[in-house]
C-alpha positions as CSV (number, residue, x, y, z in Angstrom):
1,M,13.6,132.4,-147.1
2,F,14.0,136.2,-147.5
3,T,13.5,138.5,-144.5
4,N,11.4,141.4,-145.8
5,R,10.9,144.8,-144.2
6,K,9.7,148.3,-145.3
7,L,12.5,150.3,-146.9
8,Q,12.6,153.6,-148.8
9,Y,13.6,153.4,-152.5
10,S,16.7,155.5,-152.0
11,L,17.8,153.4,-149.0
12,A,17.2,150.2,-151.0
13,I,19.8,151.5,-153.5
14,N,22.1,152.3,-150.6
15,E,21.8,148.8,-149.2
16,A,22.6,147.3,-152.6
17,L,25.8,149.4,-152.8
18,H,26.8,148.5,-149.2
19,Q,26.3,144.8,-149.8
20,M,28.1,144.6,-153.1
21,M,31.0,146.7,-151.8
22,E,31.3,144.5,-148.7
23,S,31.3,141.3,-150.8
24,D,33.5,142.4,-153.7
25,P,36.5,144.7,-153.2
26,S,36.5,145.5,-157.0
27,V,33.3,147.4,-156.6
28,F,33.6,151.2,-156.0
29,L,31.4,154.3,-156.3
30,I,32.5,157.4,-158.2
31,G,30.8,160.6,-159.2
32,Q,29.9,164.2,-158.2
33,G,28.6,164.7,-154.7
34,V,28.7,161.0,-153.6
35,K,29.4,162.3,-150.1
36,S,26.6,164.9,-150.2
37,P,22.9,164.1,-149.5
38,W,22.1,167.2,-151.5
39,Y,23.3,165.5,-154.6
40,V,22.4,161.8,-154.2
41,G,20.0,161.8,-151.3
42,N,20.3,158.7,-149.0
43,T,21.6,156.5,-151.8
44,A,25.2,156.9,-150.7
45,Q,24.6,157.3,-147.0
46,G,27.4,155.8,-144.8
47,L,29.5,154.5,-147.8
48,L,32.3,157.0,-147.4
49,E,32.6,156.3,-143.7
50,R,32.6,152.6,-144.3
51,F,34.8,152.2,-147.4
52,G,36.9,155.4,-147.4
53,V,38.0,157.8,-150.2
54,E,39.6,155.1,-152.3
55,R,36.3,153.4,-153.0
56,V,33.9,156.3,-152.6
57,I,35.4,158.9,-155.0
58,D,33.9,162.4,-155.0
59,T,35.0,163.9,-158.3
60,P,35.3,167.4,-159.8
61,V,32.6,168.6,-162.1
62,S,33.7,166.8,-165.2
63,E,31.2,164.2,-166.4
64,N,33.3,163.1,-169.3
65,A,36.5,162.6,-167.1
66,M,34.8,160.7,-164.3
67,T,32.9,158.4,-166.6
68,G,36.0,157.8,-168.7
69,A,37.9,156.9,-165.6
70,A,35.1,154.5,-164.6
71,V,35.1,152.8,-168.0
72,G,38.9,152.5,-168.0
73,A,38.7,150.9,-164.5
74,A,36.1,148.5,-165.7
75,I,38.3,147.5,-168.7
76,S,41.1,146.9,-166.2
77,G,39.0,144.5,-164.1
78,M,37.3,146.8,-161.6
79,K,33.5,147.1,-161.2
80,P,32.7,150.8,-160.9
81,V,29.4,152.4,-160.3
82,V,29.5,156.0,-161.7
83,V,26.7,158.2,-160.6
84,H,25.3,161.3,-162.4
85,P,23.1,163.1,-159.9
86,R,21.4,164.8,-162.9
87,I,21.0,162.6,-165.9
88,D,20.9,165.7,-168.1
89,F,24.7,166.1,-167.7
90,M,25.4,162.5,-168.7
91,L,25.3,164.1,-172.2
92,Y,28.9,165.3,-171.6
93,A,29.9,161.7,-171.2
94,F,28.6,160.3,-174.4
95,D,32.0,159.5,-175.7
96,P,33.1,157.1,-173.0
97,I,29.6,155.6,-172.7
98,I,28.7,155.2,-176.4
99,N,32.0,155.1,-178.3
100,E,33.9,153.1,-175.7
101,A,31.9,151.1,-173.1
102,A,29.1,150.1,-175.5
103,N,31.4,148.9,-178.3
104,W,34.3,147.4,-176.3
105,C,33.0,143.8,-176.1
106,Y,32.0,143.7,-179.7
107,M,35.3,145.2,-181.0
108,N,37.2,142.7,-179.0
109,G,35.3,139.7,-180.4
110,G,33.5,139.1,-177.1
111,K,36.8,138.4,-175.3
112,A,36.8,141.7,-173.3
113,S,34.1,143.1,-171.0
114,V,33.3,146.5,-169.4
115,P,31.5,145.8,-166.1
116,V,30.5,149.3,-165.4
117,V,27.2,150.7,-164.0
118,I,26.3,154.1,-165.4
119,W,23.7,155.5,-162.9
120,G,21.7,158.5,-163.9
121,I,19.1,160.2,-161.7
122,I,16.1,162.0,-163.3
123,N,15.2,165.3,-161.5
124,R,11.9,166.3,-163.0
125,G,9.6,168.9,-161.5
126,G,10.3,171.5,-158.8
127,E,10.6,174.3,-161.3
128,Q,14.0,172.9,-162.5
129,A,13.3,173.8,-166.1
130,A,14.5,172.4,-169.4
131,Q,18.2,171.7,-168.6
132,H,17.6,169.8,-165.3
133,S,14.4,167.8,-165.8
134,Q,15.0,165.5,-168.8
135,A,14.2,161.8,-169.0
136,L,16.8,160.5,-171.5
137,Q,16.2,156.7,-171.4
138,A,15.4,156.5,-175.1
139,L,18.8,158.0,-176.0
140,F,20.7,155.2,-174.2
141,A,18.2,152.4,-175.2
142,H,19.0,153.3,-178.9
143,I,22.7,152.2,-178.5
144,P,23.8,148.6,-179.2
145,G,25.9,147.3,-176.4
146,L,24.1,149.1,-173.6
147,K,21.5,147.6,-171.2
148,V,19.0,150.1,-169.7
149,V,17.0,149.4,-166.6
150,M,14.4,151.6,-164.8
151,P,13.2,150.3,-161.5
152,S,9.9,151.5,-160.1
153,T,9.9,150.0,-156.6
154,P,12.3,149.7,-153.7
155,Y,12.5,145.9,-154.2
156,D,13.5,146.4,-157.9
157,A,15.8,149.3,-157.1
158,K,18.0,147.1,-154.9
159,G,17.7,143.9,-157.0
160,L,18.4,145.7,-160.3
161,M,21.4,147.6,-158.9
162,I,22.9,144.3,-157.7
163,A,22.2,142.6,-161.0
164,A,23.7,145.6,-162.9
165,I,26.9,145.5,-160.8
166,K,27.2,141.8,-161.4
167,D,26.7,142.1,-165.1
168,D,29.9,141.8,-167.2
169,N,28.9,144.6,-169.6
170,P,27.7,148.2,-169.3
171,V,24.3,148.8,-167.7
172,V,22.7,152.2,-167.7
173,Y,20.7,152.3,-164.4
174,I,18.1,155.1,-164.5
175,D,16.1,156.1,-161.4
176,D,13.8,158.9,-160.8
177,R,14.1,161.2,-157.8
178,W,10.3,161.2,-157.5
179,L,10.6,157.6,-156.4
180,H,13.2,158.1,-153.7
181,T,10.8,158.5,-150.7
182,L,8.6,155.6,-151.8
183,E,8.5,152.7,-149.3
184,G,8.1,149.0,-150.1
185,E,9.0,145.5,-149.0
186,V,12.7,144.8,-149.5
187,P,14.6,141.6,-148.4
188,E,17.6,142.1,-146.2
189,E,19.5,139.5,-148.1
190,V,21.4,139.9,-151.4
191,Y,19.2,139.1,-154.4
192,E,19.0,140.0,-158.0
193,V,16.1,141.2,-160.2
194,A,16.8,139.7,-163.7
195,I,17.7,142.3,-166.3
196,G,15.4,141.9,-169.3
197,K,12.3,140.7,-167.4
198,A,9.1,142.8,-167.0
199,V,6.5,142.1,-164.4
200,I,2.7,142.2,-164.1
201,R,1.8,144.6,-161.2
202,R,-1.9,144.1,-161.6
203,E,-3.9,141.5,-163.5
204,G,-6.6,142.7,-165.9
205,K,-8.5,141.7,-169.0
206,D,-9.8,144.8,-170.8
207,V,-6.6,146.8,-171.5
208,T,-2.9,146.5,-171.0
209,M,-1.2,149.6,-169.4
210,A,2.5,149.2,-170.0
211,A,4.6,151.7,-168.0
212,T,8.1,152.6,-167.0
213,S,9.6,154.0,-163.8
214,Y,7.3,156.4,-161.8
215,M,4.6,156.1,-164.5
216,V,4.0,152.6,-163.2
217,H,2.5,154.1,-160.0
218,N,0.3,156.4,-162.1
219,A,-0.9,153.4,-164.0
220,M,-1.7,151.6,-160.8
221,R,-3.7,154.6,-159.6
222,A,-5.4,154.7,-163.0
223,A,-6.3,151.0,-162.7
224,E,-8.0,151.6,-159.4
225,E,-10.0,154.5,-160.8
226,L,-11.0,152.5,-163.9
227,A,-12.0,149.5,-161.7
228,R,-14.7,151.7,-160.1
229,D,-16.2,152.1,-163.6
230,G,-16.1,148.4,-164.2
231,I,-12.9,148.5,-166.4
232,S,-10.3,145.8,-165.7
233,G,-6.8,147.2,-166.5
234,E,-3.6,145.1,-166.5
235,V,-0.5,147.0,-165.4
236,L,2.8,145.9,-166.9
237,D,6.0,147.3,-165.4
238,I,8.6,147.3,-168.1
239,R,11.5,147.5,-165.7
240,T,14.1,146.9,-168.4
241,V,13.8,149.1,-171.5
242,K,16.8,147.4,-173.2
243,P,16.5,144.5,-173.7
244,L,12.8,144.7,-173.5
245,D,10.7,141.7,-172.3
246,K,8.8,141.2,-175.5
247,Q,7.4,137.8,-174.4
248,L,5.5,139.2,-171.4
249,L,4.4,142.4,-173.3
250,L,3.0,140.4,-176.2
251,A,1.3,137.9,-173.9
252,S,-0.5,140.7,-172.1
253,V,-1.6,142.4,-175.2
254,K,-2.8,139.2,-176.8
255,K,-4.9,138.7,-173.7
256,T,-6.5,142.2,-173.5
257,G,-6.4,143.2,-177.1
258,R,-5.8,146.8,-176.2
259,L,-2.7,148.8,-175.2
260,V,-1.8,152.1,-173.6
261,V,1.9,152.9,-173.0
262,A,2.9,155.3,-170.3
263,D,6.5,156.6,-170.3
264,G,8.1,159.6,-168.6
265,G,10.1,160.6,-171.7
266,W,9.1,162.5,-174.8
267,K,6.7,161.1,-177.4
268,T,8.7,161.2,-180.7
269,C,11.1,158.3,-181.1
270,G,10.7,157.4,-177.4
271,I,10.3,154.2,-175.4
272,A,6.6,154.3,-175.8
273,A,7.0,154.4,-179.6
274,E,9.3,151.4,-179.5
275,I,6.8,149.4,-177.4
276,L,4.0,150.2,-179.8
277,A,6.1,149.2,-182.8
278,I,6.9,145.8,-181.3
279,V,3.2,145.2,-180.6
280,L,2.1,146.3,-184.1
281,E,4.9,144.2,-185.7
282,E,4.3,141.0,-183.7
283,A,0.8,141.1,-182.4
284,F,-1.2,143.2,-184.9
285,G,-3.9,140.6,-185.4
286,Y,-4.8,140.7,-181.7
287,I,-5.3,144.5,-181.5
288,K,-9.0,145.5,-181.1
289,S,-8.6,149.3,-181.1
290,P,-6.0,152.0,-181.8
291,V,-3.0,152.0,-179.4
292,V,-2.2,155.2,-177.4
293,R,0.9,156.7,-175.9
294,V,0.9,158.7,-172.7
295,T,4.2,160.7,-172.6
296,L,5.7,164.1,-172.2
297,P,4.8,166.5,-175.0
298,D,7.5,167.2,-177.5
299,V,8.6,170.5,-175.8
300,P,11.3,171.2,-173.1
301,A,10.2,171.2,-169.5
302,P,8.8,174.5,-168.2
303,A,10.1,176.4,-165.2
304,S,6.7,177.4,-164.0
305,S,4.9,175.2,-161.4
306,A,1.6,176.1,-163.0
307,L,2.9,174.8,-166.4
308,E,4.4,171.8,-164.8
309,K,1.0,170.6,-163.7
310,V,0.0,170.5,-167.4
311,Y,3.3,169.3,-168.7
312,Y,3.7,166.1,-166.7
313,P,1.2,163.3,-167.3
314,D,-0.5,161.7,-164.3
315,S,-3.0,158.9,-163.5
316,G,-5.8,161.0,-165.0
317,S,-3.9,161.2,-168.3
318,I,-3.8,157.4,-168.3
319,V,-7.5,157.1,-167.5
320,Q,-8.4,159.3,-170.4
321,A,-6.2,157.3,-172.7
322,V,-7.8,154.0,-171.6
323,K,-11.3,155.4,-172.1
324,K,-10.3,156.6,-175.6
325,V,-9.0,153.1,-176.4
326,L,-12.1,151.4,-175.1
327,S,-14.4,153.8,-177.0
328,S,-12.6,153.3,-180.4
């Protein structure tokens, strides 16, 4: 029996790291600003004091070097968690992530593993502009050999981090700073949320709203608003974008016959596009009306707060999309 209590999303990640580092001496945290709340919020709180500089390694500003060091340590039998406080700058680490970590198991005939967690934090909003606000999940989901998870609740933030650390191969763990102050029920005990499994957050019969990360909460708010108009929306939290839970996605769409996908990335070649493609390939006969994507527009993020209000989709965007689907 789990002992639940309210915990912030960021502190749920922190607890996962504490518990895994306590139980497994091969687990360590490496990255820029791991000892600074300005960089990683509460997620690394107390780790340096408890585990010391040998297991909580604050690196110079060199994303390629720190990620390469983590991948090398994983190949050698350690279980590193390498954090990128701004996912935008994970782009500097494409070589160790894509050329090395993602391919290592395959190139060694399945006889070698790379148990590394590559943790990127999305920093959208707050007038941070184009180079500090990007949601890059689709880039990593495109790569064979990488698993990509995107928790939306404190419960999943902890459970997916533990599952990612225990996984024998590279997991890209993407969280959104907009979620860090969210509170929810989290067990004190160690537990895992299975990678590759979505979850129904709200049952419905008229339309499926499949969403990722913080967009799940917009979908839940949209479902409440739609319910006042007599529309029953089902909210599907994708949780893992690679491998995607096709079974639950298709079951939901076959039940409702309609689909709106909400993702915090860009529209073209994004996660929403992949979800729609799966549904159209494997459940086309069940679709009653055109499917719709709710995503960022295909332009860089603005620096103006006034433009940000237009740029970022919200619950109202999902409500409009659902009503469009239902009227088609």
